[in-house]
GUZAFI-251092 format. One record per residue (C-alpha): residue number from 1; residue in one letter; x, y, z. Coordinates in pm, 1 decimal. Example, Ala and Ser with C-alpha at 12.3 -4.5 7.8 and 13.67 -1.06 7.14 Angstrom:
(rec 1, "A", (1230.0, -450.0, 780.0)) (rec 2, "S", (1367.0, -106.0, 714.0)) 
END
This chain:
(rec 1, "M", (-862.4, -535.7, -1140.9)) (rec 2, "H", (-803.6, -908.4, -1090.8)) (rec 3, "L", (-893.9, -1158.0, -818.4)) (rec 4, "I", (-734.2, -1478.2, -715.7)) (rec 5, "L", (-781.9, -1738.0, -471.1)) (rec 6, "L", (-578.0, -1668.7, -159.4)) (rec 7, "N", (-319.5, -1913.3, -43.8)) (rec 8, "D", (-199.2, -1713.2, 264.3)) (rec 9, "V", (-294.8, -1417.9, 469.7)) (rec 10, "L", (-69.5, -1204.7, 697.0)) (rec 11, "H", (-170.6, -1081.5, 1043.8)) (rec 12, "K", (-7.3, -811.1, 1239.1)) (rec 13, "M", (-31.0, -776.9, 1596.6)) (rec 14, "T", (39.5, -424.2, 1747.3)) (rec 15, "F", (96.3, -424.5, 2122.1)) (rec 16, "L", (6.3, -102.0, 2274.3)) (rec 17, "S", (35.2, -9.4, 2643.4)) (rec 18, "L", (-250.1, 217.3, 2756.1)) (rec 19, "Q", (-87.8, 318.6, 3062.5)) (rec 20, "N", (145.2, 614.1, 3119.9)) (rec 21, "G", (446.8, 570.6, 3357.4)) (rec 22, "L", (566.8, 260.3, 3541.4)) (rec 23, "N", (391.3, 6.2, 3761.0)) (rec 24, "T", (672.8, -76.8, 3974.2)) (rec 25, "L", (720.9, -428.9, 4133.8)) (rec 26, "S", (589.2, -423.0, 4482.5)) (rec 27, "S", (510.3, -650.4, 4771.7)) (rec 28, "K", (170.3, -688.8, 4612.3)) (rec 29, "G", (337.4, -832.0, 4294.0)) (rec 30, "Y", (270.8, -539.4, 4060.6)) (rec 31, "L", (495.6, -539.9, 3743.7)) (rec 32, "S", (675.5, -272.1, 3571.3)) (rec 33, "R", (531.7, -168.8, 3234.1)) (rec 34, "K", (831.4, -342.6, 3046.9)) (rec 35, "E", (755.9, -659.2, 3244.4)) (rec 36, "A", (380.1, -662.2, 3187.6)) (rec 37, "H", (455.9, -598.6, 2822.8)) (rec 38, "W", (686.0, -897.4, 2811.3)) (rec 39, "H", (432.7, -1117.6, 2994.5)) (rec 40, "L", (172.0, -1013.9, 2738.5)) (rec 41, "L", (400.5, -1088.9, 2453.3)) (rec 42, "K", (489.9, -1435.2, 2580.9)) (rec 43, "K", (112.5, -1502.3, 2649.7)) (rec 44, "F", (25.6, -1408.1, 2305.5)) (rec 45, "L", (324.9, -1611.6, 2148.8)) (rec 46, "G", (195.2, -1908.6, 2338.7)) (rec 47, "L", (-137.9, -1870.8, 2164.3)) (rec 48, "V", (7.0, -1857.8, 1818.9)) (rec 49, "H", (232.4, -2137.6, 1886.7)) (rec 50, "K", (-67.9, -2349.5, 1986.2)) (rec 51, "F", (-186.5, -2288.5, 1636.0)) (rec 52, "K", (140.1, -2332.4, 1460.0)) (rec 53, "L", (132.1, -1965.2, 1324.0)) (rec 54, "P", (488.1, -1845.6, 1247.9)) (rec 55, "V", (541.3, -1488.2, 1349.8)) (rec 56, "F", (776.4, -1203.0, 1286.6)) (rec 57, "L", (849.5, -887.1, 1487.9)) (rec 58, "V", (876.2, -527.9, 1373.7)) (rec 59, "D", (977.6, -296.6, 1660.8)) (rec 60, "T", (970.9, 77.7, 1664.4)) (rec 61, "A", (1135.2, 365.0, 1864.2)) (rec 62, "S", (817.2, 376.5, 2096.6)) (rec 63, "E", (853.4, 198.9, 2431.5)) (rec 64, "D", (494.8, 102.3, 2425.8)) (rec 65, "L", (461.6, -45.1, 2083.8)) (rec 66, "T", (560.3, -376.7, 1935.3)) (rec 67, "Y", (456.1, -504.6, 1585.6)) (rec 68, "I", (424.0, -868.2, 1524.4)) (rec 69, "F", (321.5, -1052.8, 1202.3)) (rec 70, "T", (222.0, -1411.0, 1139.2)) (rec 71, "F", (133.2, -1604.9, 833.0)) (rec 72, "F", (-119.4, -1903.1, 801.9)) (rec 73, "P", (-331.1, -2057.2, 546.9)) (rec 74, "H", (-646.7, -1866.8, 474.9)) (rec 75, "T", (-853.3, -2188.3, 502.2)) (rec 76, "L", (-713.3, -2272.1, 841.1)) (rec 77, "F", (-809.6, -1919.9, 956.9)) (rec 78, "I", (-1172.3, -1966.4, 853.4)) (rec 79, "L", (-1195.8, -2313.2, 1022.5)) (rec 80, "T", (-1006.7, -2213.3, 1350.9)) (rec 81, "T", (-1141.8, -1872.1, 1419.2)) (rec 82, "A", (-1373.0, -1996.7, 1701.8)) (rec 83, "A", (-1102.1, -2226.2, 1844.5)) (rec 84, "L", (-869.6, -1924.8, 1832.3)) (rec 85, "L", (-1110.6, -1722.6, 2026.4)) (rec 86, "D", (-1168.0, -1987.0, 2282.9)) (rec 87, "A", (-796.5, -2016.1, 2335.0)) (rec 88, "A", (-765.6, -1647.4, 2379.6)) (rec 89, "A", (-1041.6, -1655.6, 2650.7)) (rec 90, "E", (-877.1, -1919.7, 2831.9)) (rec 91, "R", (-562.0, -1696.2, 2864.1)) (rec 92, "G", (-776.6, -1416.9, 2992.4)) (rec 93, "L", (-773.3, -1202.4, 2656.9)) (rec 94, "E", (-1069.8, -995.3, 2576.8)) (rec 95, "L", (-1138.4, -979.8, 2189.7)) (rec 96, "L", (-1280.3, -715.2, 1951.2)) (rec 97, "E", (-1336.6, -812.3, 1595.6)) (rec 98, "I", (-1361.7, -568.8, 1311.3)) (rec 99, "H", (-1481.6, -698.8, 978.8)) (rec 100, "G", (-1522.9, -513.9, 648.6)) (rec 101, "K", (-1606.6, -548.6, 268.6)) (rec 102, "D", (-1354.9, -753.4, 62.1)) (rec 103, "S", (-1238.7, -488.6, -180.2)) (rec 104, "R", (-1080.9, -739.8, -406.3)) (rec 105, "L", (-1442.0, -807.0, -523.9)) (rec 106, "N", (-1500.8, -465.1, -637.3)) (rec 107, "S", (-1433.5, -527.0, -1009.7)) (rec 108, "M", (-1682.7, -833.9, -1004.4)) (rec 109, "D", (-1999.6, -643.5, -905.4)) (rec 110, "D", (-2014.6, -879.2, -604.6)) (rec 111, "L", (-2382.0, -843.5, -486.7)) (rec 112, "T", (-2334.0, -1070.9, -175.7)) (rec 113, "A", (-2170.4, -785.9, 39.4)) (rec 114, "K", (-1914.7, -1049.5, 164.5)) (rec 115, "E", (-1732.3, -928.1, 461.2)) (rec 116, "I", (-1397.4, -1062.4, 571.9)) (rec 117, "P", (-1179.8, -1014.7, 900.2)) (rec 118, "L", (-978.9, -706.5, 884.8)) (rec 119, "H", (-865.8, -636.9, 1237.9)) (rec 120, "F", (-856.9, -811.7, 1572.9)) (rec 121, "L", (-793.3, -635.8, 1905.6)) (rec 122, "F", (-696.1, -847.2, 2192.5)) (rec 123, "R", (-688.7, -683.2, 2538.2)) (rec 124, "F", (-537.5, -802.2, 2857.1)) (rec 125, "N", (-550.5, -566.4, 3150.4)) (rec 126, "S", (-420.4, -247.0, 3029.8)) (rec 127, "H", (-229.6, -377.4, 2735.7)) (rec 128, "L", (-345.1, -432.4, 2356.0)) (rec 129, "V", (-272.6, -658.2, 2083.9)) (rec 130, "H", (-388.0, -512.4, 1754.1)) (rec 131, "V", (-390.6, -789.2, 1485.7)) (rec 132, "V", (-422.3, -639.0, 1122.9)) (rec 133, "V", (-506.7, -897.4, 853.8)) (rec 134, "L", (-322.7, -873.0, 538.8)) (rec 135, "Y", (-432.7, -1062.7, 229.1)) (rec 136, "E", (-246.8, -1150.2, -75.6)) (rec 137, "R", (-358.8, -937.2, -385.3)) (rec 138, "S", (-317.3, -1048.3, -747.9)) (rec 139, "G", (7.4, -852.8, -782.7)) (rec 140, "K", (155.3, -1095.1, -518.5)) (rec 141, "Y", (178.8, -814.2, -257.0)) (rec 142, "L", (3.2, -790.8, 86.0)) (rec 143, "W", (-293.5, -571.3, 149.0)) (rec 144, "H", (-493.5, -478.8, 458.7)) (rec 145, "G", (-817.5, -288.2, 501.1)) (rec 146, "P", (-896.4, -1.1, 701.3)) (rec 147, "L", (-1027.1, -10.4, 1053.9)) (rec 148, "R", (-1391.3, 138.7, 1050.1)) (rec 149, "L", (-1609.8, 120.2, 1366.2)) (rec 150, "K", (-1961.1, 20.3, 1314.0)) (rec 151, "G", (-2269.9, 140.8, 1538.5)) (rec 152, "S", (-2247.4, -140.7, 1777.0)) (rec 153, "T", (-1874.1, -125.6, 1832.1)) (rec 154, "D", (-1747.3, -59.9, 2177.8)) (rec 155, "R", (-1554.7, 263.6, 2132.7)) (rec 156, "T", (-1415.5, 245.1, 2476.3)) (rec 157, "F", (-1215.4, -64.6, 2400.7)) (rec 158, "T", (-910.7, 119.4, 2316.8)) (rec 159, "P", (-824.5, 479.5, 2186.4)) (rec 160, "F", (-862.1, 386.0, 1820.3)) (rec 161, "A", (-714.6, 710.5, 1691.6)) (rec 162, "K", (-368.8, 619.6, 1867.3)) (rec 163, "L", (-333.1, 291.1, 1648.4)) (rec 164, "D", (-88.6, 312.3, 1386.6)) (rec 165, "F", (-249.7, 79.4, 1142.2)) (rec 166, "G", (-624.0, 97.5, 1018.5)) (rec 167, "H", (-655.6, 476.4, 947.4)) (rec 168, "H", (-626.5, 374.3, 570.9)) (rec 169, "A", (-597.9, 56.9, 378.3)) (rec 170, "G", (-226.6, -45.0, 326.3)) (rec 171, "A", (-11.7, -258.9, 105.6)) (rec 172, "Y", (338.2, -415.0, 153.9)) (rec 173, "D", (575.6, -637.3, -29.4)) (rec 174, "R", (605.7, -977.5, 140.9)) (rec 175, "P", (925.5, -954.4, 343.6)) (rec 176, "E", (1193.9, -1213.5, 370.8)) (rec 177, "L", (1249.7, -1304.3, 733.2)) (rec 178, "I", (1533.1, -1387.1, 968.4)) (rec 179, "L", (1528.3, -1562.2, 1313.1)) (rec 180, "T", (1652.0, -1372.3, 1637.6)) (rec 181, "T", (1610.0, -1372.7, 2013.3)) (rec 182, "L", (1434.4, -1083.5, 2204.8)) (rec 183, "D", (1450.6, -1103.0, 2586.8)) (rec 184, "G", (1449.2, -1467.1, 2569.4)) (rec 185, "L", (1172.5, -1503.4, 2317.4)) (rec 186, "D", (1258.9, -1636.0, 1978.2)) (rec 187, "V", (1098.9, -1430.1, 1715.4)) (rec 188, "R", (1151.1, -1359.4, 1347.4)) (rec 189, "I", (1195.3, -1007.8, 1201.0)) (rec 190, "P", (1231.8, -873.5, 835.5)) (rec 191, "K", (1574.1, -926.0, 689.2)) (rec 192, "N", (1566.0, -580.7, 535.6)) (rec 193, "Y", (1435.7, -403.8, 842.9)) (rec 194, "T", (1508.5, -45.2, 718.8)) (rec 195, "R", (1316.7, -100.9, 396.6)) (rec 196, "F", (1019.6, -242.8, 586.5)) (rec 197, "L", (986.7, 65.3, 802.0)) (rec 198, "H", (1042.0, 300.6, 490.5)) (rec 199, "E", (775.4, 101.1, 315.5)) (rec 200, "H", (538.0, 157.8, 598.6)) (rec 201, "S", (554.3, 537.8, 553.8)) (rec 202, "S", (407.0, 522.6, 198.0)) (rec 203, "S", (180.6, 224.5, 245.8)) (rec 204, "R", (-160.2, 377.5, 214.7)) (rec 205, "F", (-350.8, 208.7, -47.0)) (rec 206, "L", (-606.8, 353.6, -279.0)) (rec 207, "E", (-860.6, 127.8, -466.2)) (rec 208, "C", (-947.6, 167.1, -826.4)) (rec 209, "R", (-1273.1, 336.7, -883.9)) (rec 210, "C", (-1450.5, 26.6, -1039.9)) (rec 211, "R", (-1792.9, 159.8, -1038.9)) (rec 212, "E", (-1696.9, 480.4, -1205.6)) (rec 213, "A", (-1480.8, 299.3, -1459.2)) (rec 214, "K", (-1754.1, 72.2, -1566.3)) (rec 215, "A", (-1980.1, 366.0, -1622.9)) (rec 216, "F", (-1705.8, 518.8, -1835.0)) (rec 217, "Y", (-1688.6, 214.3, -2038.4)) (rec 218, "Q", (-2054.0, 178.5, -2090.2)) (rec 219, "V", (-2091.8, 496.9, -2242.2)) (rec 220, "L", (-1769.2, 412.1, -2483.7)) (rec 221, "L", (-1885.6, 43.4, -2549.9)) (rec 222, "L", (-1905.0, 85.5, -2921.2)) (rec 223, "N", (-1605.3, 319.9, -2949.2)) (rec 224, "L", (-1330.9, 113.8, -3146.6)) (rec 225, "T", (-1061.4, 339.3, -2976.0)) (rec 226, "Y", (-1100.9, 126.8, -2661.6)) (rec 227, "T", (-1197.2, -214.8, -2805.6)) (rec 228, "S", (-978.4, -244.5, -3122.0)) (rec 229, "T", (-697.9, -495.2, -3168.1)) (rec 230, "E", (-460.2, -189.5, -3161.5)) (rec 231, "A", (-597.8, -64.3, -2828.6)) (rec 232, "M", (-562.4, -407.2, -2671.2)) (rec 233, "D", (-211.9, -461.4, -2813.2)) (rec 234, "F", (-94.5, -118.1, -2686.7)) (rec 235, "R", (-233.2, -192.5, -2340.0)) (rec 236, "M", (-37.5, -518.3, -2335.3)) (rec 237, "R", (296.8, -326.0, -2443.1)) (rec 238, "A", (226.7, -50.0, -2187.7)) (rec 239, "K", (182.0, -326.4, -1913.0)) (rec 240, "S", (508.1, -474.9, -2002.7)) (rec 241, "L", (681.9, -136.5, -2011.4)) (rec 242, "L", (539.2, -49.5, -1687.4)) (rec 243, "H", (646.2, -377.1, -1524.1)) (rec 244, "L", (993.2, -333.6, -1686.5)) (rec 245, "A", (1039.5, 25.3, -1545.1)) (rec 246, "S", (909.2, -75.6, -1197.7)) (rec 247, "K", (1172.0, -361.2, -1182.0)) (rec 248, "V", (1452.3, -118.0, -1288.1)) (rec 249, "L", (1359.9, 137.8, -1039.5)) (rec 250, "S", (1314.7, -116.5, -762.2)) (rec 251, "V", (1664.2, -236.5, -802.0)) (rec 252, "L", (1789.4, 115.6, -800.3)) (rec 253, "G", (1595.5, 181.4, -487.8)) (rec 254, "V", (1409.1, 472.6, -658.7)) (rec 255, "P", (1037.7, 525.8, -557.9)) (rec 256, "F", (811.5, 628.3, -839.8)) (rec 257, "W", (437.7, 725.0, -907.3)) (rec 258, "L", (208.0, 717.9, -1185.1)) (rec 259, "S", (212.9, 1070.8, -1372.7)) (rec 260, "S", (-4.9, 1249.6, -1617.5)) (rec 261, "G", (-198.9, 1032.0, -1866.4)) (rec 262, "T", (-116.1, 707.1, -1706.2)) (rec 263, "C", (-239.7, 834.7, -1364.3)) (rec 264, "L", (-550.8, 964.5, -1541.1)) (rec 265, "G", (-602.3, 619.3, -1685.9)) (rec 266, "W", (-589.9, 453.7, -1348.6)) (rec 267, "F", (-817.2, 697.5, -1197.2)) (rec 268, "R", (-1075.8, 742.1, -1466.8)) (rec 269, "Q", (-1087.0, 389.9, -1619.8)) (rec 270, "C", (-879.9, 158.8, -1398.6)) (rec 271, "N", (-664.4, 82.9, -1709.7)) (rec 272, "I", (-419.1, 229.0, -1959.2)) (rec 273, "I", (-556.2, 485.5, -2203.3)) (rec 274, "P", (-518.2, 309.3, -2536.9)) (rec 275, "Y", (-436.8, 634.8, -2739.8)) (rec 276, "S", (-198.7, 783.1, -2502.1)) (rec 277, "K", (96.2, 632.6, -2678.1)) (rec 278, "D", (338.1, 622.2, -2370.9)) (rec 279, "V", (366.1, 542.9, -2004.8)) (rec 280, "D", (427.5, 841.5, -1763.2)) (rec 281, "L", (612.9, 804.1, -1439.8)) (rec 282, "G", (749.2, 1063.3, -1206.7)) (rec 283, "I", (1030.8, 1049.7, -938.9)) (rec 284, "W", (1174.2, 1316.4, -705.9)) (rec 285, "I", (1504.4, 1456.5, -802.2)) (rec 286, "K", (1649.5, 1383.9, -464.7)) (rec 287, "D", (1612.3, 1020.3, -578.6)) (rec 288, "Y", (1786.9, 1059.4, -906.7)) (rec 289, "R", (2096.4, 859.2, -945.8)) (rec 290, "H", (2397.8, 898.6, -1197.9)) (rec 291, "D", (2344.5, 545.7, -1323.5)) (rec 292, "F", (1981.4, 609.7, -1370.8)) (rec 293, "T", (2004.4, 615.0, -1758.6)) (rec 294, "Q", (2251.2, 334.4, -1778.3)) (rec 295, "A", (2027.0, 106.5, -1581.5)) (rec 296, "F", (1729.9, 162.0, -1808.7)) (rec 297, "Q", (1946.7, 129.2, -2114.3)) (rec 298, "K", (2070.3, -202.2, -1988.6)) (rec 299, "D", (1708.1, -321.3, -1984.0)) (rec 300, "G", (1643.2, -199.6, -2353.2)) (rec 301, "L", (1510.3, 147.0, -2268.4)) (rec 302, "P", (1762.6, 414.2, -2409.9)) (rec 303, "L", (1740.1, 782.9, -2314.8)) (rec 304, "K", (1557.5, 976.7, -2585.4)) (rec 305, "H", (1511.7, 1337.5, -2428.4)) (rec 306, "K", (1651.8, 1540.7, -2149.4)) (rec 307, "F", (1496.6, 1860.3, -2046.5)) (rec 308, "G", (1531.8, 2116.0, -1774.3)) (rec 309, "K", (1726.3, 2178.1, -1451.0)) (rec 310, "V", (1680.7, 2073.5, -1087.5)) (rec 311, "E", (1396.7, 2256.4, -911.5)) (rec 312, "D", (1258.4, 2228.1, -553.9)) (rec 313, "S", (901.5, 2174.1, -455.3)) (rec 314, "D", (724.8, 2204.3, -119.0)) (rec 315, "V", (430.2, 2000.3, -194.9)) (rec 316, "V", (424.1, 1617.3, -145.7)) (rec 317, "W", (152.5, 1360.6, -215.9)) (rec 318, "N", (223.0, 992.0, -159.8)) (rec 319, "G", (4.8, 674.0, -176.4)) (rec 320, "G", (-33.6, 340.5, -365.6)) (rec 321, "T", (-277.7, 152.6, -576.9)) (rec 322, "Q", (-286.0, -123.8, -825.8)) (rec 323, "L", (-272.0, -93.9, -1194.4)) (rec 324, "M", (-247.0, -406.0, -1426.3)) (rec 325, "E", (-156.3, -638.4, -1141.2)) (rec 326, "L", (136.7, -409.4, -1039.5)) (rec 327, "N", (145.0, -233.8, -688.5)) (rec 328, "V", (228.8, 136.6, -760.5)) (rec 329, "R", (215.4, 481.3, -626.4)) (rec 330, "V", (-22.9, 754.6, -728.0)) (rec 331, "P", (-97.9, 1102.5, -585.1)) (rec 332, "C", (-313.7, 1027.5, -284.8)) (rec 333, "E", (-524.7, 1339.9, -386.8)) (rec 334, "T", (-576.0, 1191.3, -732.5)) (rec 335, "E", (-887.5, 1393.8, -836.1)) (rec 336, "D", (-711.0, 1725.7, -730.0)) (rec 337, "Y", (-410.5, 1618.2, -943.8)) (rec 338, "G", (-635.2, 1526.4, -1226.1)) (rec 339, "M", (-811.3, 1865.1, -1210.5)) (rec 340, "A", (-480.6, 2060.4, -1199.9)) (rec 341, "N", (-357.2, 1877.3, -1519.7)) (rec 342, "Y", (-663.1, 1820.6, -1723.0)) (rec 343, "G", (-912.8, 2090.5, -1571.0)) (rec 344, "P", (-1285.2, 2019.2, -1478.0)) (rec 345, "N", (-1342.9, 1804.8, -1782.5)) (rec 346, "W", (-1088.4, 1533.4, -1687.9)) (rec 347, "N", (-1345.9, 1278.0, -1735.4)) (rec 348, "V", (-1403.6, 1356.1, -2115.0)) (rec 349, "P", (-1162.7, 1167.5, -2342.4)) (rec 350, "V", (-927.4, 1391.1, -2566.2)) (rec 351, "K", (-735.3, 1214.9, -2831.2)) (rec 352, "T", (-534.6, 1513.6, -2959.8)) (rec 353, "W", (-286.9, 1607.7, -2700.0)) (rec 354, "D", (36.2, 1798.4, -2699.2)) (rec 355, "W", (226.4, 1771.3, -2367.1)) (rec 356, "K", (378.7, 2108.1, -2396.8)) (rec 357, "T", (53.6, 2319.1, -2457.3)) (rec 358, "S", (-250.7, 2098.4, -2385.2)) (rec 359, "P", (-248.3, 2048.8, -1986.3)) (rec 360, "F", (-481.5, 2267.1, -1806.2)) (rec 361, "N", (-193.1, 2403.3, -1585.7)) (rec 362, "V", (51.9, 2492.1, -1858.1)) (rec 363, "Q", (139.1, 2856.1, -1867.9)) (rec 364, "E", (435.3, 3027.3, -2055.1)) (rec 365, "N", (742.6, 3083.4, -1816.0)) (rec 366, "G", (980.6, 3245.7, -2038.8)) (rec 367, "V", (1256.3, 3113.2, -2264.6)) (rec 368, "W", (1576.4, 2938.2, -2180.6)) (rec 369, "P", (1887.0, 3165.7, -2290.4)) (rec 370, "V", (2039.8, 3039.2, -2591.9)) (rec 371, "R", (2366.8, 2983.1, -2419.2)) (rec 372, "E", (2202.7, 2717.2, -2180.9)) (rec 373, "W", (2016.8, 2539.1, -2456.4)) (rec 374, "D", (2290.9, 2248.8, -2465.3)) (rec 375, "D", (2245.8, 2196.6, -2108.6)) (rec 376, "V", (1852.0, 2219.2, -2076.3)) (rec 377, "I", (1745.8, 2066.2, -2402.1)) (rec 378, "Q", (1917.5, 1743.7, -2494.6)) (rec 379, "V", (1812.3, 1482.0, -2770.1)) (rec 380, "Y", (1970.4, 1144.6, -2791.4)) 
END
C-alpha cells in the first residue's frame, strides 16, 4: 500500500426526503415534496457557491434521491470546516458529522489514530443532505470510508439504513463533467452518466489486510524467495503486466477480477507472490468479445492457450481493492474464495503448484471426447 499527499477531496451530497406522499401548496404556504426538495437544493447550492465548491449532480430513478458531488482542496476543507458549519446554521441546516480512521495509513503502522471526515449529514425540516467525502488514493482513484455510528451518535437523525452510501467503503474513477441546467439550476453531471451508475454497482472497497501481511513477512524475513533480486524483478514485471491488462480490458469495457494466486497474494501478503510465475485474472463469459484476443495481441500479449466451453454459473461475488497502486476487483468473500481454492492451509506458502491438480477444489470431471479436442484444447 502507498500513501500520497492529497490535492483534492470529493464530496457527495445525497438528498433524501423522509416524507411519504405530497405536501400540497395550501393557503398556509405548504410546499409540495418536489418544491420543498427544489428549495433545499437551491439553499444548499447557495452554501457551496459561497465557498466556491464546484458541484456535479448524479440523479437516479428515485423521486426522493438526488446525488451531488463537489471538489475542493483538502487544505481548504480543513481550514473552513468551522465556517462551513456556521454558514449552514445560518441557513437553518442541522448537521451531523461522522469521522473515522484514515485507512490510507494502515500500511504505515500509524499510532496517532488519526481520524478524518467521512460523512456529513445536513438536515432541513424533513429533508436530508448526505455528504460523503471521497479522497484520492495513490492509484489516482477516489475512495470513501464507511458510515459507522459511534455510541454518542444521534440515531434518530435519519433512517441510516436507507442511505445508499456508507454501508461499505467505496471507490470510483474520477469522472469527466459537463454543464447542464436542472429546473433552472446550473449543475454539472458526469459526461459518461451510464458508466458512473454502473461503477456504483460494484464500488464496494476492501482494504488490504496490512497487519496480517506484516506478520506473514516477519516469519519469512530471511527467506530469499521473497527478498531476492529475482523476486523483486518478478513483482515489477507482474505489476507492469497487471497495469497493461487493466488498460486493455478498460478500453474494451470488460470488468475483471484478481483470480487464483494473484488474488491469494493480495489477500495473504498485500503483494504479488514472487514465485507464482504469472498473473491470474477472471472475467465473465457474458463480457467476452470476439476482438478480445486481438486487443491483447495489439499490446504485445499474444494468446497462448485456449481451453473449454462456455458454462453458466449462479454465484456472483463482486468488490474492489487496491494492488500495486491499481484499483482492481476481487471476490468480496475473499477468504471463502481462498479456502475453496487452497484449503484451510491457504496461509502456508506452497512453491510447487500445478494448476490442473494442486487446487483444493479440483476434482476429475471426465474426459473430453476425442472429436472435440480441436475445439476445447487449443495451443497457439
